[in-house]
C-alpha positions as a printed Julia matrix, in Angstrom:
227×3 Matrix{Float64}:
  19.09  -22.62   22.6
  15.9   -22.76   24.91
  12.2   -23.28   25.08
  12.42  -25.59   21.66
   9.5   -27.61   23.05
   7.36  -24.51   21.72
   8.22  -25.44   18.37
   6.32  -28.54   17.76
   3.34  -27.21   19.75
   3.63  -24.47   17.23
   3.58  -26.89   14.11
   1.25  -29.52   15.7
  -1.12  -26.59   16.28
  -0.69  -25.68   12.49
  -1.56  -28.68   11.32
  -4.37  -29.52   13.39
  -5.73  -26.02   12.0
  -4.99  -27.57    8.68
  -7.0   -30.4     9.14
 -10.05  -28.51   10.76
 -10.18  -25.85    7.87
 -10.06  -28.88    5.32
 -13.21  -29.9     7.33
 -14.7   -26.46    6.83
 -15.02  -25.41   10.08
 -14.29  -22.19    9.61
 -14.46  -20.57   13.59
 -12.91  -23.14   15.3
  -9.93  -23.27   12.55
  -9.37  -19.7    12.99
  -9.25  -20.05   17.06
  -6.62  -23.08   16.06
  -4.86  -20.95   13.98
  -4.64  -18.33   16.48
  -3.64  -20.47   19.04
  -0.69  -21.69   16.87
   0.24  -17.99   16.28
   0.34  -17.17   19.79
   3.07  -19.61   20.13
   5.96  -17.95   18.05
   4.85  -15.07   20.04
   5.78  -16.68   23.12
   8.8   -18.0    21.86
  10.28  -14.45   20.27
   9.49  -12.62   23.99
  10.76  -15.36   25.9
  13.64  -14.76   23.44
  13.94  -11.43   24.26
  13.96  -11.79   27.96
  16.43  -13.95   27.64
  18.8   -11.16   26.49
  21.39   -9.42   28.72
  22.3    -6.92   26.18
  20.36   -4.0    27.14
  21.88   -2.09   23.66
  19.67   -4.63   21.97
  16.69   -4.23   23.67
  15.13   -1.83   20.96
  15.56   -4.2    18.17
  14.59   -7.47   20.11
  10.97   -5.44   21.12
  10.76   -4.22   17.54
  10.67   -7.8    16.49
   8.39   -9.04   18.67
   6.12   -6.26   17.81
   6.4    -7.84   14.16
   5.4   -11.22   15.66
   2.78   -9.98   17.4
   1.15   -8.12   14.29
   2.02  -11.4    12.5
  -0.64  -13.01   14.96
  -3.23  -11.11   14.63
  -2.46  -10.83   10.87
  -3.07  -14.94   10.79
  -6.56  -14.51   12.6
  -8.05  -11.5    10.52
  -7.04  -13.06    7.1
  -8.69  -15.92    7.97
 -12.06  -14.72    8.43
 -12.11  -14.31    4.75
 -13.74  -18.17    5.05
 -15.9   -17.44    8.18
 -17.43  -14.35    6.24
 -19.03  -14.38    3.16
 -18.93  -12.34   -0.19
 -17.54   -8.43    0.43
 -17.1    -9.33    3.87
 -14.86  -12.11    3.35
 -13.06   -9.99    0.6
 -13.04   -7.36    2.6
 -11.15   -9.82    5.72
  -8.57  -10.64    3.36
  -7.13   -7.37    2.02
  -7.27   -6.04    5.82
  -5.27   -9.14    6.83
  -2.64   -8.55    4.17
  -2.21   -5.01    5.56
  -1.77   -5.79    9.12
   0.86   -8.14    7.36
   2.26   -5.77    5.61
   2.79   -3.81    8.94
   4.55   -6.47   10.62
   7.14   -6.55    7.88
   7.28   -3.09    7.97
   8.18   -3.67   11.87
  11.05   -6.17   10.85
  12.35   -3.71    8.65
  12.61   -1.15   11.09
  14.24   -3.5    13.05
  16.93   -4.64   10.22
  17.89   -0.75    8.63
  20.15   -0.05   11.83
  21.93   -3.41   11.07
  22.34   -3.01    7.72
  25.49   -0.88    6.41
  23.92    0.43    3.58
  20.51    0.13    3.88
  19.24    2.21    1.04
  21.45   -0.29   -1.39
  19.53   -3.36   -0.71
  16.34   -1.55   -0.39
  16.82   -0.42   -3.96
  17.63   -4.33   -4.75
  14.72   -4.92   -3.06
  12.41   -2.42   -5.14
  13.91   -3.96   -8.54
  13.26   -7.65   -7.1
  10.13   -6.86   -6.23
   9.48   -5.96   -9.67
  10.53   -8.99  -11.55
   8.39  -11.26   -8.79
   5.1    -9.25   -9.17
   5.81   -9.09  -13.13
   6.3   -13.23  -12.76
   3.03  -13.59  -10.41
   0.32  -11.33  -12.19
   1.47  -13.76  -15.47
  -0.35  -16.12  -13.44
  -3.31  -15.1   -11.58
  -6.13  -13.7   -12.19
  -7.78  -10.59   -9.51
  -9.59   -7.8    -9.04
  -7.75   -4.12   -9.25
  -7.74   -4.01   -5.74
  -6.16   -7.21   -4.64
  -3.48   -6.5    -7.18
  -2.44   -3.29   -6.26
  -2.22   -4.66   -2.1
  -0.32   -7.27   -3.49
   2.39   -5.18   -5.17
   2.62   -3.27   -1.86
   2.78   -6.7     0.22
   5.2    -8.33   -1.89
   7.03   -5.29   -1.82
   7.21   -5.07    1.77
   8.01   -8.48    2.2
  11.17   -8.46   -0.63
  12.46   -5.36    0.34
  12.77   -6.65    4.13
  14.31   -9.85    2.81
  16.89   -8.06    0.84
  17.96   -5.68    4.1
  18.25   -8.8     5.96
  20.41   -9.87    3.13
  22.2    -6.68    3.75
  21.95   -7.07    7.67
  23.62  -10.23    7.14
  26.52   -9.14    5.24
  27.64   -6.44    7.01
  27.55   -8.2    10.18
  27.33  -11.95    9.54
  26.12  -13.83   12.63
  23.97  -16.97   13.63
  21.15  -14.73   14.65
  21.43  -12.93   11.42
  21.41  -16.2     9.13
  18.26  -17.73   10.78
  16.52  -14.4    10.94
  17.14  -14.31    6.97
  16.33  -18.43    6.64
  12.82  -17.16    8.24
  11.72  -14.12    6.24
  12.97  -16.43    3.04
  10.58  -18.83    4.15
   8.58  -16.49    4.8
   8.09  -15.02    1.21
   8.31  -18.12   -0.31
   5.16  -18.99    1.64
   3.21  -15.83    0.61
   4.09  -16.2    -3.22
   2.44  -20.07   -2.72
  -0.69  -18.33   -0.91
  -0.97  -15.82   -3.82
  -0.62  -18.21   -6.68
  -2.82  -20.74   -4.89
  -5.6   -17.97   -3.99
  -5.55  -16.13   -7.47
  -4.02  -18.79   -9.94
  -6.72  -21.16  -12.58
  -6.29  -23.8    -9.91
  -6.17  -24.44   -5.79
  -4.47  -27.33   -4.49
  -4.76  -27.94   -1.13
  -0.93  -29.4    -1.02
  -0.51  -25.67   -1.99
  -2.34  -24.51    1.16
  -0.17  -26.87    3.27
   2.62  -26.04    1.72
   2.15  -22.17    2.18
   1.36  -22.74    5.96
   4.2   -24.71    6.85
   6.42  -22.43    5.27
   5.0   -19.83    6.73
   4.83  -20.98   10.33
   8.41  -22.66   10.09
   9.66  -19.2     8.76
   8.33  -17.39   12.22
   9.57  -19.57   14.31
  12.8   -19.13   13.43
  12.63  -15.57   13.35
  11.62  -16.13   16.77
  14.13  -18.26   17.64
  16.95  -15.91   16.76
  16.11  -13.41   19.12
  18.05  -16.15   21.8
  21.1   -15.36   19.21
  21.05  -11.83   19.69
């Protein structure tokens, strides 16, 4: 494993971002968040360049595209605090949409590594229904947010399911690390939804949401060194 020094830098920037956001300095916070996200993109690209197996280049590039999309979504999503009213809500929805595209990129990369992709996609859809039923009992949100939530949670849950399928098809340290990162990503998003639209907003949940997210993305980026 190389470039591990990027991980503490990323998490340190994420912690700084949390403190600045807590102080309601939202523009500066978004800049710092973007810098933290650049770290996992850099880690992924360096891991891709380190790989000497040309047969995996399409997979490596697609995962890196997913990481880049995630970094862009991070900045857009936090604009909901920079702008007020309708603009803030629009920024949140656009951020979720961009994140969804990132999950689609991960899913596309994983499909060829899973022996029975349609089976695992079906399992993911069933799990999405169960998870969304549980979430919707605990939040209050406008219809547009609920619709976006269903598609978003659907994308990340299906992606997680196919990642598990890829791990079972070709067991490896790389696949296991990717699954670990994807699961943390999902947990982070569930906490984000509950904390944003639930009856009570908790700072500790915000910290958990962000740290799980960054650790998840770092694991996904690090997994490229094991391909």
